[in-house]
N, CA, C and O atoms as a MOPAC input file, in Angstrom:
PM7 MOZYME 1SCF
protein

 N    -12.55300 1    14.95000 1    47.12500 1
 C    -11.12100 1    15.09700 1    46.88500 1
 C    -10.41000 1    15.15400 1    48.23300 1
 O    -10.88800 1    15.78300 1    49.17700 1
 N     -9.27400 1    14.49300 1    48.30400 1
 C     -8.48900 1    14.56700 1    49.53000 1
 C     -7.11900 1    15.16600 1    49.23300 1
 O     -6.61800 1    15.11500 1    48.10900 1
 N     -6.53700 1    15.73300 1    50.28000 1
 C     -5.27700 1    16.45800 1    50.16300 1
 C     -4.34900 1    16.04700 1    51.29800 1
 O     -4.77700 1    15.82400 1    52.43100 1
 N     -3.05700 1    15.95300 1    50.95900 1
 C     -2.06000 1    15.59000 1    51.94900 1
 C     -0.78500 1    16.37800 1    51.69200 1
 O     -0.62000 1    17.00400 1    50.64400 1
 N      0.10600 1    16.33400 1    52.66400 1
 C      1.43800 1    16.90100 1    52.53000 1
 C      2.41600 1    15.75900 1    52.77300 1
 O      2.33000 1    15.06900 1    53.78900 1
 N      3.34400 1    15.56000 1    51.84200 1
 C      4.37700 1    14.52700 1    51.96700 1
 C      5.69700 1    15.21900 1    52.27200 1
 O      6.06000 1    16.19700 1    51.61800 1
 N      6.40400 1    14.71400 1    53.25700 1
 C      7.69600 1    15.28300 1    53.62700 1
 C      8.83600 1    14.41000 1    53.11800 1
 O      8.75400 1    13.18200 1    53.12100 1
 N      9.89900 1    15.07400 1    52.68200 1
 C     11.09200 1    14.36100 1    52.25800 1
 C     12.32400 1    15.20600 1    52.54800 1
 O     12.32200 1    16.42200 1    52.35300 1
 N     13.35800 1    14.55400 1    53.00800 1
 C     14.65300 1    15.22100 1    53.18700 1
 C     15.19500 1    15.49400 1    51.77800 1
 O     15.36300 1    14.55400 1    51.00200 1
 N     15.47200 1    16.75600 1    51.43200 1
 C     15.90400 1    17.05000 1    50.06100 1
 C     17.21600 1    16.38800 1    49.65500 1
 O     17.47600 1    16.22300 1    48.46300 1
 N     18.04500 1    16.00600 1    50.61900 1
 C     19.27700 1    15.29800 1    50.27200 1
 C     19.00700 1    13.82800 1    49.94500 1
 O     19.86700 1    13.15100 1    49.38200 1
 N     17.81100 1    13.32900 1    50.29600 1
 C     17.42500 1    11.94900 1    49.99200 1
 C     16.60200 1    11.91300 1    48.70400 1
 O     16.92900 1    11.17300 1    47.77600 1
 N     15.53800 1    12.70800 1    48.64800 1
 C     14.70400 1    12.81300 1    47.44100 1
 C     14.06800 1    14.19200 1    47.45400 1
 O     13.21400 1    14.48300 1    48.29200 1
 N     14.48400 1    15.03100 1    46.52900 1
 C     14.02400 1    16.41600 1    46.49000 1
 C     12.93300 1    16.61600 1    45.44200 1
 O     12.66400 1    15.73400 1    44.62600 1
 N     12.31800 1    17.77700 1    45.48000 1
 C     11.32200 1    18.09100 1    44.45400 1
 C     11.97800 1    18.16400 1    43.08200 1
 O     11.35200 1    17.80500 1    42.08400 1
 N     13.21500 1    18.61900 1    43.01100 1
 C     13.93900 1    18.61300 1    41.73200 1
 C     14.10100 1    17.18200 1    41.20600 1
 O     14.00000 1    16.95300 1    40.00100 1
 N     14.35300 1    16.21600 1    42.10700 1
 C     14.41100 1    14.81000 1    41.70200 1
 C     13.05700 1    14.37700 1    41.14100 1
 O     12.98800 1    13.70300 1    40.11300 1
 N     11.99600 1    14.76500 1    41.81800 1
 C     10.64000 1    14.41900 1    41.39800 1
 C     10.32800 1    15.03700 1    40.03400 1
 O      9.73300 1    14.38100 1    39.17800 1
 N     10.72500 1    16.29200 1    39.82900 1
 C     10.52700 1    16.93700 1    38.52200 1
 C     11.26500 1    16.16900 1    37.42800 1
 O     10.73500 1    15.97200 1    36.33400 1
 N     12.47600 1    15.74300 1    37.72400 1
 C     13.27900 1    14.98500 1    36.76200 1
 C     12.63300 1    13.63400 1    36.45600 1
 O     12.54600 1    13.23200 1    35.29600 1
 N     12.18100 1    12.93500 1    37.50200 1
 C     11.61900 1    11.59400 1    37.34600 1
 C     10.19700 1    11.60000 1    36.77800 1
 O      9.77300 1    10.63400 1    36.14400 1
 N      9.48000 1    12.67300 1    37.00300 1
 C      8.08100 1    12.84500 1    36.57300 1
 C      7.09300 1    11.95800 1    37.33500 1
 O      5.94600 1    12.35500 1    37.53700 1
 N      7.51800 1    10.76800 1    37.76000 1
 C      6.69200 1     9.86300 1    38.56300 1
 C      7.58700 1     9.19300 1    39.60000 1
 O      8.79400 1     9.05400 1    39.40200 1
 N      6.97400 1     8.78200 1    40.71100 1
 C      7.74400 1     8.09100 1    41.73800 1
 C      6.83100 1     7.17900 1    42.53800 1
 O      5.60700 1     7.30200 1    42.49300 1
 N      7.44700 1     6.26600 1    43.26800 1
 C      6.74500 1     5.46100 1    44.26500 1
 C      7.12900 1     6.04400 1    45.60900 1
 O      8.31100 1     6.18900 1    45.92000 1
 N      6.11500 1     6.38000 1    46.41200 1
 C      6.39400 1     6.96200 1    47.72700 1
 C      6.58000 1     5.81800 1    48.70400 1
 O      5.62500 1     5.11900 1    49.04200 1
 N      7.82300 1     5.62600 1    49.16100 1
 C      8.10800 1     4.51700 1    50.05700 1
 C      8.95500 1     4.98700 1    51.23400 1
 O      9.28400 1     6.16800 1    51.35200 1
 N      9.29400 1     4.05800 1    52.08300 1
 C     10.11000 1     4.38500 1    53.24100 1
 C      9.30500 1     4.87600 1    54.42700 1
 O      9.88400 1     5.26500 1    55.44200 1
 N      7.98400 1     4.87000 1    54.32700 1
 C      7.12300 1     5.33500 1    55.41500 1
 C      6.93500 1     4.18400 1    56.40500 1
 O      6.54800 1     3.08000 1    56.02200 1
 N      7.21700 1     4.45800 1    57.68900 1
 C      7.07900 1     3.41700 1    58.70100 1
 C      6.16400 1     3.81800 1    59.85600 1
 O      5.63600 1     2.94900 1    60.54900 1
 N      5.97300 1     5.09200 1    60.06900 1
 C      5.12500 1     5.54700 1    61.17000 1
 C      3.69200 1     5.05400 1    60.94700 1
 O      3.13700 1     5.26700 1    59.86900 1
 N      3.08700 1     4.40400 1    61.93600 1
 C      1.73800 1     3.85900 1    61.76100 1
 C      0.68800 1     4.90600 1    61.35800 1
 O     -0.20100 1     4.60500 1    60.56100 1
 N      0.77600 1     6.09900 1    61.88400 1
 C     -0.18200 1     7.14300 1    61.52000 1
 C      0.01600 1     7.57500 1    60.07300 1
 O     -0.95600 1     7.77100 1    59.34400 1
 N      1.26600 1     7.72200 1    59.65700 1
 C      1.55100 1     8.09100 1    58.26200 1
 C      1.09000 1     6.98100 1    57.31900 1
 O      0.54000 1     7.26500 1    56.25400 1
 N      1.30600 1     5.73100 1    57.69600 1
 C      0.84500 1     4.60200 1    56.88100 1
 C     -0.68200 1     4.62400 1    56.77800 1
 O     -1.23400 1     4.36600 1    55.70900 1
 N     -1.35900 1     4.92700 1    57.87600 1
 C     -2.81600 1     5.03100 1    57.86100 1
 C     -3.26200 1     6.08500 1    56.84500 1
 O     -4.23200 1     5.87900 1    56.11500 1
 N     -2.54800 1     7.21800 1    56.80300 1
 C     -2.87800 1     8.26900 1    55.83200 1
 C     -2.65700 1     7.77500 1    54.40500 1
 O     -3.45600 1     8.07000 1    53.51700 1
 N     -1.57900 1     7.02600 1    54.18000 1
 C     -1.33500 1     6.46900 1    52.84000 1
 C     -2.49200 1     5.56000 1    52.42500 1
 O     -2.90100 1     5.56100 1    51.26400 1
 N     -3.00800 1     4.79800 1    53.36000 1
 C     -4.12000 1     3.87900 1    53.06800 1
 C     -5.40100 1     4.63100 1    52.68400 1
 O     -6.26400 1     4.06900 1    52.01000 1
 N     -5.53000 1     5.88300 1    53.10100 1
 C     -6.72300 1     6.68200 1    52.78900 1
 C     -6.67900 1     7.24400 1    51.37000 1
 O     -7.69000 1     7.73400 1    50.86800 1
 N     -5.54100 1     7.18000 1    50.73600 1
 C     -5.37500 1     7.79600 1    49.42100 1
 C     -5.93400 1     6.92500 1    48.31300 1
 O     -6.05900 1     5.70800 1    48.44700 1
 N     -6.26600 1     7.58400 1    47.21900 1
 C     -6.69000 1     6.89700 1    46.00000 1
 C     -6.23300 1     7.74000 1    44.82400 1
 O     -5.77700 1     8.87000 1    44.99600 1
 N     -6.35700 1     7.19000 1    43.64600 1
 C     -5.97000 1     7.93700 1    42.44700 1
 C     -6.68100 1     9.28600 1    42.44400 1
 O     -7.88500 1     9.37000 1    42.68700 1
 N     -5.92100 1    10.33000 1    42.16700 1
 C     -6.46400 1    11.68000 1    42.13200 1
 C     -6.20200 1    12.49300 1    43.39300 1
 O     -6.39700 1    13.70800 1    43.39500 1
 N     -5.76300 1    11.83800 1    44.46600 1
 C     -5.42700 1    12.55700 1    45.69000 1
 C     -4.31700 1    13.56600 1    45.38100 1
 O     -3.31500 1    13.22100 1    44.75600 1
 N     -4.50200 1    14.80100 1    45.81800 1
 C     -3.51700 1    15.86900 1    45.59000 1
 C     -2.62200 1    15.99100 1    46.81400 1
 O     -3.05100 1    15.75700 1    47.94300 1
 N     -1.37000 1    16.36200 1    46.56700 1
 C     -0.49200 1    16.55000 1    47.71000 1
 C      0.56000 1    17.62800 1    47.48400 1
 O      0.90800 1    17.98300 1    46.35800 1
 N      1.03600 1    18.12000 1    48.59800 1
 C      2.09700 1    19.13200 1    48.64200 1
 C      3.40000 1    18.42400 1    48.96500 1
 O      3.44700 1    17.57400 1    49.85500 1
 N      4.44800 1    18.77000 1    48.25000 1
 C      5.78200 1    18.21400 1    48.48000 1
 C      6.52000 1    19.18700 1    49.40100 1
 O      6.66400 1    20.36900 1    49.08900 1
 N      6.98200 1    18.67300 1    50.53400 1
 C      7.59300 1    19.49600 1    51.58000 1
 C      9.00400 1    19.00100 1    51.86300 1
 O      9.21300 1    17.81600 1    52.11900 1
 N      9.97700 1    19.92000 1    51.81600 1
 C     11.35900 1    19.58400 1    52.16400 1
 C     11.55700 1    19.73000 1    53.66900 1
 O     11.24300 1    20.76800 1    54.25100 1
 N     12.08000 1    18.68300 1    54.28600 1
 C     12.36100 1    18.70800 1    55.72300 1
 C     13.79900 1    19.17500 1    55.94400 1
 O     14.39500 1    19.82000 1    55.08200 1
 N     14.34200 1    18.84100 1    57.11100 1
 C     15.73400 1    19.17900 1    57.43000 1
 C     15.91300 1    20.66400 1    57.62700 1
 O     15.06900 1    21.32800 1    58.22800 1
 N     17.02200 1    21.18800 1    57.11700 1
 C     17.32700 1    22.60300 1    57.28700 1
 C     16.37300 1    23.50100 1    56.51500 1
 O     16.17700 1    24.66000 1    56.88100 1
 N     15.77600 1    22.97500 1    55.44700 1
 C     14.92400 1    23.78800 1    54.57800 1
 C     13.54100 1    24.05200 1    55.16100 1
 O     13.11800 1    25.20600 1    55.22900 1
 N     12.83800 1    23.02300 1    55.57700 1
 C     11.48800 1    23.10800 1    56.15300 1
 C     10.56500 1    24.01500 1    55.35100 1
 O     10.05900 1    25.01900 1    55.85300 1
 N     10.35900 1    23.63600 1    54.09000 1
 C      9.59100 1    24.47400 1    53.16100 1
 C      8.75800 1    23.61100 1    52.21700 1
 O      9.23600 1    22.60600 1    51.69100 1
 N      7.50700 1    24.01900 1    52.01200 1
 C      6.65300 1    23.39900 1    51.00000 1
 C      7.07100 1    23.97800 1    49.66000 1
 O      7.14900 1    25.19600 1    49.50200 1
 N      7.34300 1    23.09500 1    48.68100 1
 C      7.94500 1    23.56700 1    47.43600 1
 C      7.19600 1    23.20200 1    46.15900 1
 O      7.40400 1    23.84200 1    45.12900 1
 N      6.32800 1    22.18800 1    46.19800 1
 C      5.67100 1    21.77700 1    44.96100 1
 C      4.44300 1    20.92600 1    45.20200 1
 O      4.00300 1    20.74400 1    46.33700 1
 N      3.89200 1    20.40100 1    44.10100 1
 C      2.68200 1    19.59100 1    44.18200 1
 C      2.86700 1    18.26100 1    43.45300 1
 O      3.79300 1    18.08500 1    42.66000 1
 N      1.98000 1    17.35700 1    43.73800 1
 C      1.94000 1    16.07500 1    43.06000 1
 C      0.53000 1    15.51600 1    43.13500 1
 O     -0.32700 1    16.04800 1    43.84000 1
 N      0.30100 1    14.43400 1    42.39900 1
 C     -0.99600 1    13.76800 1    42.38900 1
 C     -0.78200 1    12.26500 1    42.45700 1
 O      0.04900 1    11.71800 1    41.73100 1
 N     -1.52100 1    11.60600 1    43.31700 1
 C     -1.45700 1    10.15700 1    43.42100 1
 C     -2.07600 1     9.55600 1    42.16000 1
 O     -3.17500 1     9.93600 1    41.75500 1
 N     -1.36300 1     8.61800 1    41.54800 1
 C     -1.89000 1     7.95200 1    40.35000 1
 C     -2.47200 1     6.58200 1    40.67000 1
 O     -3.39400 1     6.12500 1    39.99400 1
 N     -1.93200 1     5.91700 1    41.71000 1
 C     -2.48400 1     4.62900 1    42.11000 1
 C     -2.02400 1     4.27700 1    43.51800 1
 O     -1.00200 1     4.76500 1    44.00100 1
 N     -2.80500 1     3.41900 1    44.15900 1
 C     -2.45700 1     2.89900 1    45.48100 1
 C     -2.69200 1     1.39100 1    45.45700 1
 O     -3.80300 1     0.92300 1    45.20800 1
 N     -1.62900 1     0.64900 1    45.71900 1
 C     -1.72600 1    -0.80500 1    45.80900 1
 C     -1.63800 1    -1.15400 1    47.29300 1
 O     -0.57100 1    -1.05800 1    47.89900 1
 N     -2.75700 1    -1.55700 1    47.86700 1
 C     -2.82400 1    -1.82400 1    49.30600 1
 C     -2.68100 1    -3.30800 1    49.63100 1
 O     -3.04500 1    -3.73100 1    50.72800 1
 N     -2.16100 1    -4.10200 1    48.70300 1
 C     -2.04200 1    -5.54000 1    48.95100 1
 C     -0.95700 1    -5.88000 1    49.97400 1
 O     -1.02700 1    -6.92600 1    50.62000 1
 N      0.03700 1    -5.01700 1    50.12800 1
 C      1.05600 1    -5.23600 1    51.15700 1
 C      0.41900 1    -4.89600 1    52.50500 1
 O     -0.03800 1    -3.76700 1    52.68400 1
 N      0.37300 1    -5.81600 1    53.44400 1
 C     -0.28600 1    -5.54000 1    54.72300 1
 C      0.44600 1    -4.51700 1    55.59500 1
 O     -0.13000 1    -3.97700 1    56.54000 1
 N      1.70900 1    -4.25400 1    55.27800 1
 C      2.46400 1    -3.29700 1    56.09500 1
 C      2.32700 1    -1.87000 1    55.58200 1
 O      1.92300 1    -0.97600 1    56.32500 1
 N      2.66200 1    -1.65600 1    54.31600 1
 C      2.63800 1    -0.30300 1    53.75100 1
 C      2.10300 1    -0.35500 1    52.32200 1
 O      2.60400 1    -1.12800 1    51.50500 1
 N      1.09600 1     0.45300 1    52.01100 1
 C      0.60700 1     0.47600 1    50.63000 1
 C      1.64800 1     1.10200 1    49.70700 1
 O      2.45600 1     1.93200 1    50.12200 1
 N      1.60500 1     0.68100 1    48.44400 1
 C      2.50900 1     1.24500 1    47.43700 1
 C      1.76500 1     2.40000 1    46.77300 1
 O      0.78900 1     2.19400 1    46.05200 1
 N      2.23800 1     3.61000 1    47.02500 1
 C      1.60400 1     4.81000 1    46.48600 1
 C      2.46200 1     5.34100 1    45.33900 1
 O      3.63000 1     5.68300 1    45.52400 1
 N      1.86700 1     5.40300 1    44.17100 1
 C      2.54600 1     5.96300 1    42.99400 1
 C      2.00300 1     7.36600 1    42.76800 1
 O      0.81000 1     7.62400 1    42.93100 1
 N      2.90100 1     8.26300 1    42.39100 1
 C      2.49200 1     9.65400 1    42.20300 1
 C      3.19600 1    10.27200 1    41.00800 1
 O      4.31100 1     9.89100 1    40.65200 1
 N      2.51900 1    11.23600 1    40.39800 1
 C      3.13400 1    11.99700 1    39.30900 1
 C      3.36200 1    13.42800 1    39.80200 1
 O      2.64200 1    13.94400 1    40.65600 1
 N      4.37400 1    14.02900 1    39.23600 1
 C      4.76000 1    15.37000 1    39.63500 1
 C      3.72100 1    16.39100 1    39.17300 1
 O      3.07600 1    16.22400 1    38.13800 1
 N      3.57900 1    17.43700 1    39.95500 1
 C      2.73200 1    18.56600 1    39.58500 1
 C      3.61500 1    19.73200 1    39.18300 1
 O      4.39600 1    19.64300 1    38.23600 1
 N      3.47800 1    20.82200 1    39.91400 1
 C      4.24500 1    22.02600 1    39.60900 1
 C      4.95200 1    22.53200 1    40.85400 1
 O      4.57400 1    22.23500 1    41.98700 1
 N      5.98700 1    23.30400 1    40.59500 1
 C      6.65600 1    24.01200 1    41.68600 1
 C      5.68700 1    25.08200 1    42.19700 1
 O      5.00200 1    25.72400 1    41.40000 1
 N      5.62500 1    25.27700 1    43.50800 1
 C      4.76900 1    26.32500 1    44.05600 1
 C      5.27300 1    27.69100 1    43.61400 1
 O      6.48100 1    27.92500 1    43.57900 1
 N      4.36100 1    28.59300 1    43.27800 1
 C      4.75500 1    29.96000 1    42.89800 1
 C      5.51500 1    30.61500 1    44.03500 1
 O      6.51500 1    31.30000 1    43.82300 1
 N      5.02400 1    30.39300 1    45.24200 1
 C      5.67200 1    30.93300 1    46.42700 1
 C      5.89300 1    29.79700 1    47.42000 1
 O      4.94100 1    29.34900 1    48.05800 1
 N      7.13200 1    29.32100 1    47.56300 1
 C      7.38900 1    28.29400 1    48.57300 1
 C      6.97200 1    28.81700 1    49.95000 1
 O      7.10800 1    30.00700 1    50.23500 1
 N      6.46500 1    27.92600 1    50.79500 1
 C      5.96500 1    28.32100 1    52.11900 1
 C      6.80500 1    27.65100 1    53.19700 1
 O      6.83300 1    26.42500 1    53.30800 1
 N      7.48300 1    28.46600 1    53.98300 1
 C      8.32800 1    27.93800 1    55.05000 1
 C      7.47400 1    27.51100 1    56.24600 1
 O      6.34400 1    27.96800 1    56.41300 1
 N      8.03400 1    26.63300 1    57.06700 1
 C      7.33000 1    26.20600 1    58.26900 1
 C      7.04400 1    27.40100 1    59.17000 1
 O      5.97600 1    27.47000 1    59.77700 1
 N      7.97400 1    28.33700 1    59.26700 1
 C      7.74100 1    29.52700 1    60.09100 1
 C      6.51800 1    30.29800 1    59.60300 1
 O      5.72200 1    30.77200 1    60.41300 1
 N      6.36300 1    30.42700 1    58.29000 1
 C      5.19900 1    31.11300 1    57.72200 1
 C      3.92700 1    30.30600 1    57.98100 1
 O      2.89400 1    30.86700 1    58.34800 1
 N      4.00600 1    28.99900 1    57.79100 1
 C      2.85700 1    28.12500 1    58.01800 1
 C      2.36700 1    28.27600 1    59.45400 1
 O      1.16300 1    28.35900 1    59.69400 1
 N      3.29100 1    28.31200 1    60.40500 1
 C      2.93300 1    28.40400 1    61.82300 1
 C      2.22200 1    29.71300 1    62.17300 1
 O      1.53300 1    29.78400 1    63.19100 1
 N      2.37700 1    30.73600 1    61.35400 1
 C      1.70700 1    32.02000 1    61.64000 1
 C      0.25100 1    32.02000 1    61.17200 1
 O     -0.49400 1    32.95000 1    61.48000 1
 N     -0.15400 1    31.00900 1    60.44700 1
 C     -1.49800 1    30.95600 1    59.87100 1
 C     -2.46400 1    30.22800 1    60.80600 1
 O     -2.22500 1    29.08200 1    61.18400 1
 N     -3.53300 1    30.88600 1    61.16900 1
 C     -4.56800 1    30.28500 1    62.01200 1
 C     -5.10700 1    28.99800 1    61.37300 1
 O     -5.50700 1    28.06000 1    62.06200 1
 N     -5.10500 1    28.98400 1    60.06500 1
 C     -5.58100 1    27.85200 1    59.28200 1
 C     -4.87500 1    26.54200 1    59.66600 1
 O     -5.43400 1    25.45900 1    59.49000 1
 N     -3.65900 1    26.64500 1    60.18500 1
 C     -2.86200 1    25.46700 1    60.53100 1
 C     -2.73500 1    25.24200 1    62.03600 1
 O     -1.94600 1    24.40100 1    62.46800 1
 N     -3.48800 1    25.97100 1    62.82800 1
 C     -3.36100 1    25.88900 1    64.28500 1
 C     -3.53400 1    24.46500 1    64.81800 1
 O     -2.83600 1    24.06900 1    65.75100 1
 N     -4.44800 1    23.70100 1    64.24300 1
 C     -4.70000 1    22.34400 1    64.70800 1
 C     -4.10100 1    21.27700 1    63.79400 1
 O     -4.38100 1    20.09100 1    63.96600 1
 N     -3.29900 1    21.67500 1    62.85000 1
 C     -2.74800 1    20.74300 1    61.87100 1
 C     -1.63300 1    19.88900 1    62.46300 1
 O     -0.82900 1    20.35300 1    63.27100 1
 N     -1.60800 1    18.63400 1    62.03800 1
 C     -0.51000 1    17.74200 1    62.43000 1
 C      0.82700 1    18.25300 1    61.89500 1
 O      1.88300 1    17.89600 1    62.41900 1
 N      0.78600 1    19.07100 1    60.87300 1
 C      2.02100 1    19.63800 1    60.32700 1
 C      2.78300 1    20.42900 1    61.38400 1
 O      4.01100 1    20.36700 1    61.44100 1
 N      2.06700 1    21.16500 1    62.21300 1
 C      2.73300 1    21.95400 1    63.25600 1
 C      2.69300 1    21.26800 1    64.62100 1
 O      3.51500 1    21.56700 1    65.48700 1
 N      1.75100 1    20.35900 1    64.81700 1
 C      1.62400 1    19.69400 1    66.12200 1
 C      2.45700 1    18.41700 1    66.23600 1
 O      2.92900 1    18.07400 1    67.32000 1
 N      2.63700 1    17.71300 1    65.11100 1
 C      3.39100 1    16.45300 1    65.11100 1
 C      4.47800 1    16.57500 1    64.04100 1
 O      4.33900 1    16.04400 1    62.94000 1
 N      5.54100 1    17.26700 1    64.37200 1
 C      6.57900 1    17.61400 1    63.40900 1
 C      7.24600 1    16.44700 1    62.70700 1
 O      7.73400 1    16.61400 1    61.59000 1
 N      7.28600 1    15.27100 1    63.31800 1
 C      7.99200 1    14.13100 1    62.73400 1
 C      7.11900 1    13.29700 1    61.79500 1
 O      7.61400 1    12.35100 1    61.18300 1
 N      5.83900 1    13.62700 1    61.67100 1
 C      4.92500 1    12.85600 1    60.83000 1
 C      5.22100 1    13.14000 1    59.35700 1
 O      5.20900 1    14.29600 1    58.93400 1
 N      5.48600 1    12.09000 1    58.57600 1
 C      5.94400 1    12.27000 1    57.19300 1
 C      4.82000 1    12.41900 1    56.17600 1
 O      5.06300 1    12.86000 1    55.05200 1
 N      3.59900 1    12.06100 1    56.54900 1
 C      2.43300 1    12.22900 1    55.67700 1
 C      1.35000 1    12.88400 1    56.52300 1
 O      0.90400 1    12.32600 1    57.52600 1
 N      0.93300 1    14.08000 1    56.10200 1
 C      0.01800 1    14.89000 1    56.90600 1
 C     -1.23400 1    15.20800 1    56.08900 1
 O     -1.12000 1    15.67600 1    54.95600 1
 N     -2.43100 1    14.96400 1    56.64000 1
 C     -3.64300 1    15.35000 1    55.92200 1
 C     -3.79400 1    16.86700 1    55.89200 1
 O     -3.37600 1    17.56300 1    56.81700 1
 N     -4.39200 1    17.36400 1    54.82600 1
 C     -4.67500 1    18.78600 1    54.67800 1
 C     -6.15800 1    18.98000 1    54.38000 1
 O     -6.80700 1    18.11000 1    53.80000 1
 N     -6.67400 1    20.11700 1    54.78000 1
 C     -8.02700 1    20.49100 1    54.38000 1
 C     -7.94400 1    21.13100 1    52.99300 1
 O     -6.86200 1    21.48400 1    52.52300 1
 N     -9.09800 1    21.27200 1    52.35100 1
 C     -9.10700 1    21.93800 1    51.05100 1
 C     -8.62200 1    23.38400 1    51.18700 1
 O     -7.91100 1    23.88500 1    50.31600 1
 N     -9.00300 1    24.05200 1    52.27400 1
 C     -8.56700 1    25.43600 1    52.50300 1
 C     -7.04900 1    25.50800 1    52.66400 1
 O     -6.42000 1    26.43400 1    52.15300 1
 N     -6.45900 1    24.55300 1    53.36000 1
 C     -5.00800 1    24.52700 1    53.52600 1
 C     -4.33300 1    24.28900 1    52.16900 1
 O     -3.34400 1    24.94500 1    51.84400 1
 N     -4.86500 1    23.35500 1    51.38400 1
 C     -4.33900 1    23.08600 1    50.03200 1
 C     -4.34500 1    24.36800 1    49.22500 1
 O     -3.33300 1    24.72300 1    48.62100 1
 N     -5.46400 1    25.06600 1    49.20400 1
 C     -5.58700 1    26.30700 1    48.42800 1
 C     -4.60700 1    27.35700 1    48.92000 1
 O     -4.06600 1    28.11300 1    48.11300 1
 N     -4.36200 1    27.42400 1    50.22900 1
 C     -3.41400 1    28.39100 1    50.77600 1
 C     -2.01200 1    28.13700 1    50.21500 1
 O     -1.29500 1    29.07500 1    49.86800 1
 N     -1.63700 1    26.88200 1    50.13100 1
 C     -0.31600 1    26.56600 1    49.56900 1
 C     -0.19700 1    27.01600 1    48.12100 1
 O      0.88600 1    27.40300 1    47.68000 1
 N     -1.28500 1    26.97000 1    47.38400 1
 C     -1.24700 1    27.32500 1    45.96400 1
 C     -1.24400 1    28.82100 1    45.71200 1
 O     -0.89100 1    29.25500 1    44.61600 1
 N     -1.62900 1    29.62300 1    46.70000 1
 C     -1.63300 1    31.09200 1    46.53800 1
 C     -0.24000 1    31.64500 1    46.33800 1
 O     -0.07100 1    32.85500 1    46.18700 1

């Protein structure tokens, strides 16, 4: 099983939008490293939905339903909504956790798709 964190500006596409839509195509990713992470995904990949901008908070979950990698530039990743996190986790809180000391989430702030370890995934769900 693999785990990732997807970032979105809530004024562009929020977790509430995702809850309403129930499914979405994750697009607009241009950073080569983030695209590489999208290419690693397959159906069943779990992810955390993170609001960027002024909020900077992990707020919910989702699951990848399919990945179409036929586009040589960016794969088409489809995902279904999961649940709102019981306790949203702010970036300030995340940064206090040793578990995230080497994470791209805190080291590469502009990266829109970040890999997570299983332990990090479980921490978000607590």
